[in-house]
C-alpha positions in Angstrom: -20.0 5.3 6.2 -16.9 3.0 6.0 -17.7 1.5 9.4 -21.3 0.8 8.4 -20.1 -0.9 5.2 -17.7 -3.2 7.3 -20.5 -4.0 9.7 -22.8 -5.1 6.8 -20.0 -7.1 5.3 -19.1 -9.1 8.3 -22.0 -9.0 10.7 -24.9 -9.6 8.2 -23.6 -13.0 7.1 -23.0 -13.9 10.8 -26.6 -13.0 11.8 -27.9 -14.8 8.8 -26.2 -17.9 9.9 -27.4 -17.6 13.4 -31.0 -17.1 12.1 -30.6 -20.2 9.9 -29.4 -22.3 12.8 -32.2 -21.0 15.0 -34.9 -21.9 12.4 -33.2 -25.3 11.9 -33.2 -26.0 15.7 -36.9 -24.9 15.9 -38.0 -27.2 13.1 -36.0 -30.2 14.4 -37.9 -29.9 17.7 -41.1 -31.1 15.9 -39.6 -34.2 14.3 -37.8 -37.4 15.2 -34.0 -37.1 14.6 -34.3 -39.7 11.8 -36.4 -37.1 9.9 -34.7 -33.8 10.9 -31.7 -34.0 13.2 -30.8 -30.9 15.2 -27.7 -28.8 14.5 -26.0 -30.3 17.6 -26.7 -33.9 16.4 -25.3 -33.0 13.0 -22.2 -31.4 14.5 -21.6 -34.5 16.6 -21.8 -36.7 13.5 -19.5 -34.4 11.6 -17.0 -34.4 14.5 -17.1 -38.2 14.7 -16.4 -38.5 11.0 -13.5 -36.1 11.2 -11.9 -37.6 14.3 -12.3 -41.1 13.0 -10.6 -40.1 9.7 -13.5 -41.2 7.5 -14.3 -37.6 6.5 -10.8 -36.9 5.2 -10.4 -40.3 3.6 -13.7 -40.1 1.7 -13.4 -36.4 1.1 -10.0 -36.8 -0.5 -11.5 -39.3 -3.0 -14.2 -36.8 -3.8 -11.9 -33.9 -4.2 -9.5 -35.9 -6.4 -12.3 -36.9 -8.8 -13.9 -33.5 -8.8 -10.7 -31.5 -9.5 -9.6 -34.1 -12.1 -12.9 -33.8 -14.0 -13.0 -30.0 -13.6 -9.4 -29.6 -14.7 -9.9 -31.7 -17.9 -13.0 -29.6 -18.7 -11.0 -26.4 -18.3 -8.1 -27.7 -20.5 -10.5 -28.8 -23.2 -13.2 -26.1 -22.9 -11.1 -23.0 -22.9 -9.3 -23.6 -26.3 -12.5 -25.0 -27.8 -14.4 -21.9 -26.7 -11.8 -19.7 -28.3 -12.0 -21.8 -31.5 -15.8 -21.5 -31.7 -15.8 -17.8 -30.9 -13.1 -16.9 -33.4 -13.9 -19.3 -36.3 -17.3 -19.3 -38.0 -16.7 -22.8 -39.5 -15.9 -24.2 -36.0 -18.9 -22.5 -34.6 -21.2 -24.2 -37.1 -19.6 -27.6 -36.4 -19.3 -27.5 -32.6 -21.8 -25.1 -31.2 -24.8 -27.4 -31.7 -22.9 -30.2 -29.9 -22.2 -27.8 -27.0 -25.9 -27.1 -26.7 -26.7 -30.8 -26.7 -24.2 -31.4 -24.0 -25.7 -28.6 -21.9 -29.3 -29.9 -22.1 -28.7 -33.6 -21.4 -29.8 -34.4 -17.8 -27.2 -35.4 -15.3 -29.0 -38.7 -14.6 -28.7 -39.6 -18.3 -24.9 -39.1 -18.2 -24.7 -41.2 -15.1 -26.5 -44.2 -16.5 -24.8 -43.9 -19.9 -21.3 -43.7 -18.2 -22.1 -46.9 -16.2 -22.7 -48.7 -19.5 -19.9 -47.1 -21.5 -16.9 -47.0 -19.2 -17.7 -49.0 -16.0 -18.4 -47.7 -12.5 -14.9 -46.6 -11.4 -14.5 -43.7 -13.8 -18.1 -42.5 -13.8 -17.6 -39.6 -11.3 -14.7 -38.1 -13.3 -16.6 -38.5 -16.6 -19.8 -37.0 -15.3 -18.0 -34.0 -13.9 -16.2 -33.5 -17.2 -19.3 -33.6 -19.4 -21.5 -31.5 -17.1 -18.9 -28.7 -16.6 -17.4 -28.5 -20.1 -20.4 -26.7 -21.7 -20.4 -24.0 -19.0 -16.7 -23.2 -19.7 -17.1 -23.2 -23.5 -20.2 -21.0 -23.5 -18.7 -18.4 -21.1 -15.5 -18.3 -23.2 -17.5 -17.7 -26.3 -19.5 -14.9 -24.6 -16.3 -13.2 -23.6 -15.0 -13.3 -27.1 -18.2 -11.8 -28.5 -17.9 -9.0 -26.0 -14.6 -7.8 -27.4 -14.6 -4.1 -28.5 -14.7 -4.1 -32.3 -12.9 -0.8 -32.4 -9.9 -2.4 -30.8 -9.9 -5.2 -33.4 -10.2 -2.6 -36.2 -7.3 -0.7 -34.8 -5.2 -3.9 -34.5 -6.1 -4.7 -38.2 -5.0 -1.2 -39.3 -1.7 -1.5 -37.6 -1.3 -5.1 -38.9 -0.9 -6.6 -35.4 -0.3 -10.4 -35.5 -3.1 -12.8 -34.6 -1.4 -14.3 -31.6 -0.7 -10.9 -30.2 -4.3 -9.9 -30.7 -5.5 -13.0 -28.9 -3.0 -12.3 -26.0 -3.5 -8.5 -25.7 -7.0 -7.9 -26.9 -9.1 -11.0 -26.4 -7.6 -12.4 -23.2 -8.3 -9.3 -21.0 -11.9 -9.3 -22.2 -12.5 -13.0 -21.9 -11.0 -13.4 -18.4 -14.0 -12.2 -16.4 -16.4 -14.3 -18.5 -14.1 -17.3 -18.2 -13.9 -17.0 -14.4 -17.7 -16.7 -14.2 -17.9 -20.0 -16.1 -15.4 -21.5 -13.8 -17.4 -20.5 -10.8 -20.6 -22.0 -12.2 -18.6 -25.2 -13.2 -17.2 -25.5 -9.7 -20.6 -25.3 -8.2 -21.8 -28.0 -10.6 -18.6 -30.1 -9.9 -19.4 -31.0 -6.3 -23.1 -31.8 -6.9 -22.2 -34.0 -9.9 -19.4 -35.9 -8.3 -21.4 -36.6 -5.1 -24.4 -37.9 -7.1 -22.1 -40.0 -9.3 -20.4 -41.5 -6.3 -23.7 -42.2 -4.7 -24.8 -44.4 -7.6 -21.5 -45.9 -8.9 -18.7 -46.3 -6.4 -18.1 -47.4 -2.8 -15.7 -44.6 -1.8 -16.1 -40.9 -1.6 -18.6 -38.5 0.0 -21.4 -39.7 -2.2 -20.8 -43.3 -1.2 -20.8 -42.2 2.5 -24.1 -40.5 1.9 -25.5 -43.7 0.4 -24.4 -45.7 3.4 -25.9 -43.1 5.8 -29.2 -43.2 3.9 -29.3 -47.0 4.0 -28.8 -47.0 7.8 -31.2 -44.1 8.3 -28.4 -42.1 9.8 -29.8 -38.7 8.8 -27.4 -36.7 11.0 -24.5 -38.3 9.2 -26.2 -37.5 5.9 -26.5 -33.9 7.0 -22.8 -34.0 8.0 -21.7 -35.2 4.6 -23.8 -32.5 3.0 -22.2 -29.9 5.3 -18.8 -31.1 4.1 -19.8 -30.5 0.5 -21.1 -27.0 1.4 -17.8 -26.1 3.0 -15.9 -27.5 0.1 -18.0 -25.5 -2.3 -17.6 -22.3 -0.4 -13.8 -22.7 0.0 -13.2 -23.4 -3.7 -15.5 -20.5 -4.7 -13.6 -18.1 -2.4 -10.2 -19.3 -3.7 -11.5 -18.9 -7.3 -12.8 -15.3 -6.5 -9.4 -14.3 -5.1 -7.7 -15.8 -8.2 -10.2 -14.0 -10.5 -9.5 -10.6 -8.9 -5.7 -11.2 -9.2 -5.9 -12.2 -12.9 -8.3 -9.4 -13.8 -6.0 -6.8 -12.3 -3.1 -8.4 -14.1 -4.7 -8.2 -17.5 -6.0 -4.6 -17.1 
């Protein structure tokens, strides 16, 4: 049974990837490379970008902007989520604003940011405003999931508020917070690439814009492949950190 589980864990994704590549190769045979480049053509473009240093140079810009916006959202969203979840007055004041932030389309933020703050800071700003609601909402949900009996017991024994937050709320909120962080990270790389595409001349999004202008579809696929790898790696790192922190707070 254990061997079967290991096979499913490691071989199923491998065969899924092989199947995807086979379908991609099959479809590319019916189209000009300008429309659908083959996996081999995409790999050659990716390798060329990597060897030439452009992949790392532009990728570094994208990662710096993405992590900066994401980090600011975490620093602002986590305490704000706690405040809204624990205080009814704060919930009445801020929760409608969080909903508004969540429903505003990405393209609206992009265009407004270009008007408000200039082009250079648009990617960081867009990442911040699009990931902030995800972190706040998941933090609030974690607070609402706290066992009421634990809170009543803490009240009976006159436990201090800071200790209640640290020892009762945090262990319950951590899984919800990390779920919000995972969703925010996925949004981060999409948002920063689109913002770079429209606002700056450096970064993965800017590279994609140049590839599109030159009809270099294989290069466009290569940049997309880089974003996919970046998303998978950061998601895996976050999953490992989530398991570590969840076990720590148990």
